[in-house]
N, C-alpha and C positions, 0 to 999 in steps of 0.2 A: 563690720569692718569693710573698708573699700580698698581697692588696689593701691591707691596713692598712699595709704597708711603703712603699707608694707615696705616700700622702697624697691628699687630695681633688682638689687642683688639678692635680697631675701626672697623676692618673687621668683627669680630664676632658680634658686635653690629649692624652693617649695615645689615648683613645677618639675624640676629634675627628679625629685623623689617619686614622681608618678610613673616614671619610665623604667620598666623592669627588664625589657629584652635588650641584651647586648651581644653583638656578634663577636665571635672569636677572632675576627679579622681586625678588630679595633685595637689600636695601640694607645690612643689618647682620645678621650671623648669630651663631653661638656666640661668647661672649666678652664680652658686654655684659649689662646688666640685662634687656634685652628684645631680641628680634629685630625687624627692621623690613622690611616688604615693601610693594610697590606693587600694589594689586589692579587687576584689569581692570574698567573702568567698565561694561562690558556684561554683567556676571555678578553673581550673588549669592554671598556667602561662606557656606559650610556648615562645620560643625565637629562632631567626635565624639570620644569618649575611651573607652578600654577598658583594663582592668587584668588582668594574668595573675599568679597567685600560685603559687609552688611548693607542691606537695602538694594544691592545689585544682584548678588548671588544667593542670598538667604535672608530670611526674616526671623529674628529671634523670638517672635511671638508664635511661630508655627513649627519650630524645630528645637529639640532639646540640645544642650551643649554636648552631651555624649554622642548623639547622632551627628552633630555638626563636626565633631572631631573625627569620627569615622569617615564621613563623606569627604572631608578635607583630604584625607589620605587616599581615599578611593579614586578621586579624580586624577591624582598623580600616578597611582598604581596602574590605572587604565592606560596611561601613556606608555608606561614601561611594558605592559602587555602588548600594546600595539607594535612594539619593536621586537617582540619575541624575547624579552629580557626577564631577569629575576631581580627584584628590588633588594637593595642592600643597606643604603644609608640615607637618612633624611636630615635636612636642616630646616628649622621652622622659625619664621619671623612673625612676631605678633605685633599688631597695632592695637594698643589697649587704652581705652578712655579712663581717666582717673577714677571715675565713679563706678566702674565695673566691679562687681563683687568677686573677691578671690575664689569663692565657692564655684562660680561659673567656670573659671579657668581650671580649677581642680577637676571638674566633671569633663570639661573639654579635653584636657590632657588624658584623662582616663579613657575617653573615646579613641584618641589617637593611639594610646598604648594598646588598646584592644586590637586595633588594626595592625600594629607593629608585631604583636605576638601571633596573630592569626596568619600573617603573610610573611613573617620571618625576616623583617628588616629592623634596623636600629635607628632611633632618633639620636643624633650625635652632636647637635648644637643648633645655633641660629642667633636670633637677635630679638630684643623686646624694645619697642619704641612707644612713645606717647602718641595717641590719636585723639584729636580734639573732640570728636563726637562718636564716630562709628567704629565698631570692632572690625579688624581685618586680619587675615592670616595669609602668609605666603610660604609655600613649601618648595624646597629644592630637593629633588629625589634622585639619587644615583643608583644605578643598577649594573648588572653584568649580562653580557650576551656572548654566546659562543662565537668564536672566530668563524667568519664566512657563513654565519647562520642567523643573522639578524634581519629584521624586516624594515622596509622603507616604503615610501609612497611612489617611487619613480620607476618601478619595474614592470607595470602592467602592459600587456601586449594584446593586440587583436586576437580574439579566439579564447582568451582566458575566461574562466568561469568566475562569477562573483558570488561570494558567500557572506552570510552574516550569522552571528551566534544569537541565541536567546530570542527575544521578541522586542518589537519596536512600538513606541508610542505610549507605553505605560507611564514613564516618568513625566512626560508632558501632561498627561491626563491627571496624574497625581498632583502636579502643581496647580492645575486648573481647579481641582477639588479644593485645595487649600486656599486658593485666591477667590473662590466664588463667594459673592456677597450673601447668597442664600444656599441652604443645603441642597445638594443634588439628589435626584431620585436614585434608588438602587440600594442593594444590601450594604449595610455598614461594613461588614467583613470584606466585601469586595473593594469598597472604597479605601479601607485601611491597607489592603494589599497594594493598591496603586500608589498610595501616599508613601508606603515603605519603599517602593521601587524608585521613588524620587529622592527620598531622604537618606536611604541606605543602599546605594547601588553596589553591585558586585563587580569588581574589576576582573576581567576574564584572563587572569594569570594562568589558571590551570589549563584553559583551552590553548593559550599561546604556547605553554610549555609542551603540551601534547603535539602541537603542530611542529615544534622543533624536534622533538624526539621521534615523531613519525616520519621526519624528513619529507614533509609535504611539499617543500620547495615553493613556499609562498612567494609570489612575484611582487605583490604590493599589499600594504596593510595600513589601517588607521582605526582609531576608536571613534564610535559614534557619539560625539559630545555636543555637536551643534545641529544635528539633524541628518538623516540618511542622505538626502540629495546633496546638501552642502558639503558634507564630509566626503562623499563620493567624488564630488567635483574637484576636491583637492588632489585626489589620486589621478584623475583624468588630466588635470592641468600639468602636474609634474611629470606624468608619463607620456603626455602628448597623444592621448587616445580619447575615444568616446565610450558610451555604454548604452546598453538596452536593458531595462528592468522589467520583469514580469510581475505585475501588481499582485496577482493571485498566489505568487510564491513568497511574497514578503511575509515573514512570520509575525503574527499578532496574538495577544492573549485572549482567552475567553472573558477575563475580567474587563478588558478594554471594550470588547464587543457588547458586554452586558450593560455597562454604564452608558456607553454611547447610545445604545438603543433606548434605554430608559429615559434619556434626557434629550433625544433627538439631536445628538452631536455628530458633526462630520468627523469621520475617522481619518480621512486622508491627510489633512493638515497635521494631525498628531503623529501619524506614522512617517510621513515624508519630511516634515519640517520640525517636528518636536525634537528637542535635544535632551541631553543628559541621560540617555539610555546606557552609555558606556559599554555597548556591545562591540565586538570585533567585526570589522568589515574588511575582507581581504579577497585577493584574487589568486587563482592557481591556473597552471596550464591544464587543458582539458584531460590530458592523459594521466595527470596526477590527481584529478578530482574524483575518479571512480572509487566508489565504496567509502569515500571520506565521511559522508553523512551517517552511514550506518556505523562506522567506527566510533564516531562521536556519540551517537545515541547509546551504544553499548556501554559507554562510560557515563551515561546520564548527563551528557552535555548537548543540548539541542543545537542544531545547525541547519541552515537552509541555503540552498542554491537559489539565488534570486535574479540572476541575469548573466550577461556576458559582455566582455569588452569588444568594442568595435573600432574601426579605423577612422571614424568621423570625429576628428579632434574637438574635444570640448562639448560635443553634442550628447545630451541625455534623452533617450527615447523611453517612453513609458507605455508598455502594452497594458491597457486597462483590463479589468475583469470581463468586460464585454467584447474584448478583442480589438478595440480601437487603439490607434497609436497616437500618443500625445507628446507634446514637448514637456519633458520633466523639469526643465529649468524654471518653470513657473512657481515651483515650490522653493521658498527661501528658508534658510535656517537662522539661527541666533547670530546677531552681530552686535558687538559692544557699541559701535559708533554709527 
């Protein structure tokens, strides 16, 4: 059976049956012209949207529909985390080719439902349209953030310390492994770890929630989706400041080091330009930065201080491992156009 054999409304009903998690704030969900929910009066509503397009963002030959469903939600959840928010409601628009098997969509929605149950938000509606050739999905995700306690990109000040969660470069290397015309050298288990980091990223909602509860007074934040340097540049531009990054402080995984060494691959482009790590990149006043790393590690959440904000507007200085100072702007990130 193909999708075109089902018809639009039967397809919607079939997909709706895959969604199990429903928030108590929902008054009307899928099946009407709009969904209706009651917001919490003590919070602000935040919203984001992200689209993923076949052949641009993913290749159906290298990712399962379940993982694609999870990643579709993860990239949106990462934006909510970057604002210090909690995800609540999602609207999903699908572009479906007539010959796409309904079984693919069943598994795709199962993946999205897994993310919904894991992170506690509800899929409440959306749209389904015909796409002539390629599959695409767009998600609009709404969340809540505490009053006067949400993050933005425009508050960084000279002297602020720069932090990043997790490790960088793994996702870019995972993609490189998938796209390599021949097998790379190195343990298969290690390569699978890096591929998983690309296909099934972890949105740093727990870390963002801890920053809010800890009252860390984050001055600026963003998620690393297009590459460390490029995403840092967004903070610098909107805040009117510069930055100095210490290369030896930027966190990387043993898995990345192992595969790069085995294949004589340069690590720096993966670390500074590679995207889709979905780690949190944020700044704090120096007096608020003390003991933050140890507090994170006690909760099993890796965090690294990687630099500081300067007064040189738009300038990114990179102190290399051998102590030299370079212009970090030579590292470019992902750009659609």
